[in-house]
C-alpha positions in Angstrom: -40.5 40.6 75.3 -39.1 42.6 78.3 -41.4 40.8 80.7 -40.9 37.3 79.3 -38.5 34.9 80.9 -36.7 33.4 77.8 -35.4 30.4 79.8 -38.9 29.4 81.0 -40.0 29.4 77.4 -36.9 27.3 76.5 -37.9 24.6 79.0 -40.3 23.1 76.5 -37.2 22.1 74.4 -34.4 21.8 77.0 -34.8 20.4 80.4 -34.5 22.9 83.3 -31.9 20.6 84.9 -29.7 20.8 81.8 -29.9 24.6 81.9 -29.1 24.7 85.6 -26.1 22.3 85.0 -24.8 24.6 82.3 -25.0 27.7 84.5 -23.3 25.8 87.3 -20.5 24.8 84.9 -20.0 28.4 83.9 -19.7 29.4 87.6 -17.1 26.7 88.1 -15.2 28.0 85.1 -15.1 31.5 86.5 -13.8 30.2 89.9 -11.4 27.7 88.4 -10.2 30.1 85.6 -9.5 32.9 88.1 -7.6 30.5 90.5 -5.6 29.2 87.5 -4.8 32.8 86.5 -3.7 33.6 90.0 -1.4 30.6 90.2 -0.1 30.8 86.6 0.7 34.6 86.8 1.7 34.4 90.5 -0.6 37.3 91.2 -1.2 36.3 94.9 2.6 36.1 95.5 3.1 39.5 93.8 0.4 41.1 96.0 1.8 39.4 99.1 5.4 40.5 98.4 4.4 44.0 97.5 2.4 44.2 100.8 5.5 43.3 102.7 7.5 45.9 100.9 4.8 48.5 101.7 5.0 47.7 105.4 8.8 47.7 105.3 9.2 51.0 103.5 6.4 52.7 105.4 7.4 55.9 107.2 4.3 56.0 109.4 2.0 53.4 110.9 -1.5 53.0 109.5 -4.0 52.0 112.3 -6.9 49.6 112.0 -9.5 52.4 111.8 -7.6 54.1 109.0 -7.1 50.8 107.2 -10.9 50.2 107.3 -11.5 53.7 106.0 -9.1 53.0 103.1 -10.9 49.7 102.3 -14.3 51.5 102.3 -13.0 54.3 100.0 -11.4 51.7 97.7 -14.7 49.8 97.5 -16.8 52.9 96.8 -14.4 55.0 94.7 -12.5 52.4 92.8 -15.0 49.6 92.9 -18.5 51.0 92.7 -17.8 54.2 90.7 -14.6 53.2 88.8 -12.7 56.2 90.0 -9.5 55.1 88.4 -10.7 56.2 85.0 -9.8 59.9 84.4 -11.5 60.0 81.0 -15.2 60.5 81.7 -16.3 58.6 78.5 -14.2 55.5 79.5 -15.6 55.7 83.0 -19.2 55.9 81.9 -18.7 53.1 79.3 -17.1 50.9 82.0 -19.9 51.6 84.5 -22.6 50.7 81.9 -20.8 47.5 81.1 -20.1 46.6 84.8 -23.5 47.2 86.2 -25.2 45.9 83.1 -23.3 42.6 83.4 -24.1 42.3 87.1 -27.8 42.7 86.5 -27.7 40.4 83.5 -25.8 37.6 85.3 -27.9 37.9 88.5 -31.2 37.8 86.6 -30.0 34.8 84.6 -29.2 32.8 87.7 -32.5 33.7 89.4 -34.6 32.9 86.3 -32.8 29.6 85.6 -32.8 28.3 89.1 -36.0 29.8 90.6 -38.3 30.2 87.7 -37.2 27.6 85.1 -40.7 26.8 83.7 -43.9 28.6 82.9 -45.5 26.7 85.8 -43.7 29.0 88.2 -44.6 32.6 87.0 -41.6 34.8 86.8 -41.8 38.2 88.5 -41.6 40.9 85.8 -38.5 42.5 87.5 -36.2 39.6 86.5 -36.8 39.5 82.8 -36.7 43.3 82.8 -33.3 43.3 84.6 -32.0 40.6 82.2 -32.9 42.6 79.1 -31.9 46.0 80.5 -28.6 44.7 81.8 -27.8 43.2 78.4 -28.7 46.5 76.7 -26.4 48.4 79.1 -23.5 46.0 78.3 -24.1 46.6 74.6 -24.3 50.3 75.0 -21.1 50.6 77.0 -19.3 47.9 75.1 -20.0 49.1 71.6 -19.4 52.7 72.6 -16.0 51.6 73.9 -15.2 49.4 70.9 -16.0 51.8 68.1 -15.3 55.2 69.7 -13.1 55.1 72.8 -10.4 52.4 72.3 -6.9 54.1 72.5 -5.3 52.3 69.5 -8.2 53.1 67.2 -8.4 56.8 68.3 -4.7 57.6 68.3 -2.8 55.0 66.2 -5.2 54.8 63.3 -5.8 51.0 63.5 -8.9 49.5 62.1 -11.8 49.1 64.6 -12.0 45.5 63.5 -8.4 44.7 64.5 -8.4 42.0 67.1 -5.6 41.0 69.6 -5.7 38.7 72.6 -6.5 41.5 74.9 -9.8 42.0 73.1 -11.0 38.5 73.9 -13.0 39.5 76.9 -14.9 42.4 75.4 -15.5 40.6 72.1 -16.9 37.4 73.8 -18.9 39.5 76.3 -20.5 41.6 73.5 -21.1 38.4 71.5 -22.8 36.7 74.4 -25.2 39.5 75.4 -25.9 40.5 71.8 -26.7 37.0 70.6 -28.7 36.4 73.8 -30.9 39.4 73.0 -31.4 38.3 69.4 -32.2 34.8 70.6 -34.8 36.0 73.1 -36.4 38.2 70.5 -36.5 35.4 67.9 -37.9 33.0 70.4 -40.7 35.4 71.6 -41.6 36.0 67.9 -41.7 32.3 67.2 -39.0 32.5 64.5 -37.4 29.4 63.1 -34.0 31.2 63.5 -34.3 31.0 67.3 -32.5 27.6 67.5 -29.5 29.0 65.5 -29.1 32.0 67.6 -29.5 29.9 70.8 -26.5 27.8 69.6 -24.4 30.9 68.8 -25.4 32.4 72.2 -24.2 29.3 74.0 -20.9 29.2 72.1 -20.2 32.9 72.8 -21.1 32.4 76.5 -18.9 29.4 76.8 -16.0 31.2 75.3 -16.6 34.2 77.6 -16.4 32.1 80.8 -14.0 29.4 79.5 -11.3 31.8 78.3 -10.7 33.5 81.7 -7.0 32.4 81.9 -6.3 34.1 78.6 -8.6 37.1 78.8 -9.1 40.1 81.1 -12.1 38.7 82.9 -10.2 38.0 86.1 -8.8 41.6 86.2 -12.1 42.6 87.9 -10.9 40.6 91.0 -7.3 42.0 91.0 -8.1 45.7 90.5 -9.6 46.3 94.0 -6.5 44.7 95.6 -4.2 46.8 93.5 -6.2 50.0 94.3 -6.2 49.2 98.0 -2.4 48.7 98.0 -2.0 52.0 96.2 -3.9 53.8 98.9 -1.9 52.1 101.6 1.3 53.2 100.0 0.1 56.8 100.0 -1.1 56.6 103.6 2.1 55.2 105.1 4.4 57.2 102.9 6.0 54.3 101.1 4.9 55.2 97.6 7.9 55.7 95.2 6.4 56.0 91.8 7.5 59.6 91.0 11.1 60.9 90.4 12.6 63.4 92.7 12.1 67.1 91.8 14.9 68.7 89.7 16.0 70.9 92.7 15.8 68.1 95.2 18.9 67.2 97.3 21.4 64.7 95.9 20.3 61.1 96.2 22.5 59.2 93.7 25.6 60.5 91.9 26.6 64.1 91.8 24.2 66.9 92.7 22.8 69.2 90.0 25.0 72.2 89.2 24.2 75.6 87.9 25.3 76.0 84.2 28.8 77.5 83.9 27.8 80.4 81.8 25.5 81.8 84.5 
């Protein structure tokens, strides 16, 4: 199963061109949904205006070399290692899901476009990456869903309670889980394979078609926000903490010692 390309086997039922067209449509939905989200929520304008405020409030100049260094640290710490998560469990679950999804999506594209039929033997690495990536997403996603979610852990809500913010994780888990079940059913020659293929396609379409209403596009915004945060700290413009209690007067009257002292 782990060395079998499920899409090549599917080519006996569905034309490779149809599979390729479907993947292309999903890519268009990602791009279009993200752009719609940026315009609808005015994210680009927010980042641009905030960038101008950072430059205006800055107490010291950040040179080009330092800016490149900040960008590299943002990519490595906040992007590749998810350093914004202080909770180790959340961080590990996020990394499993992130790298698992990257491997799963990349392997899907390669197998569908480069090895769509059994006539072109698929190198074992790609089916292995597809299955391992999907399992990593399941491990990180289900671990987060059942054991880490804040509202479940601290507020006593049911683990099956759904809100719009859960749309991304639920559709992602649905897509990869149903994909794994479909691949297994197909390799085993089960008559249930067609049913799970249909469910797999529905969940995948919901995942990529619901970007304007889910948290999918946050993966593109978070690096920009993390870079701006580092820039604020570097040029001294960061103002997210209140002044110490013994700080000099800023607004209103200064603090006074209690009269009974």
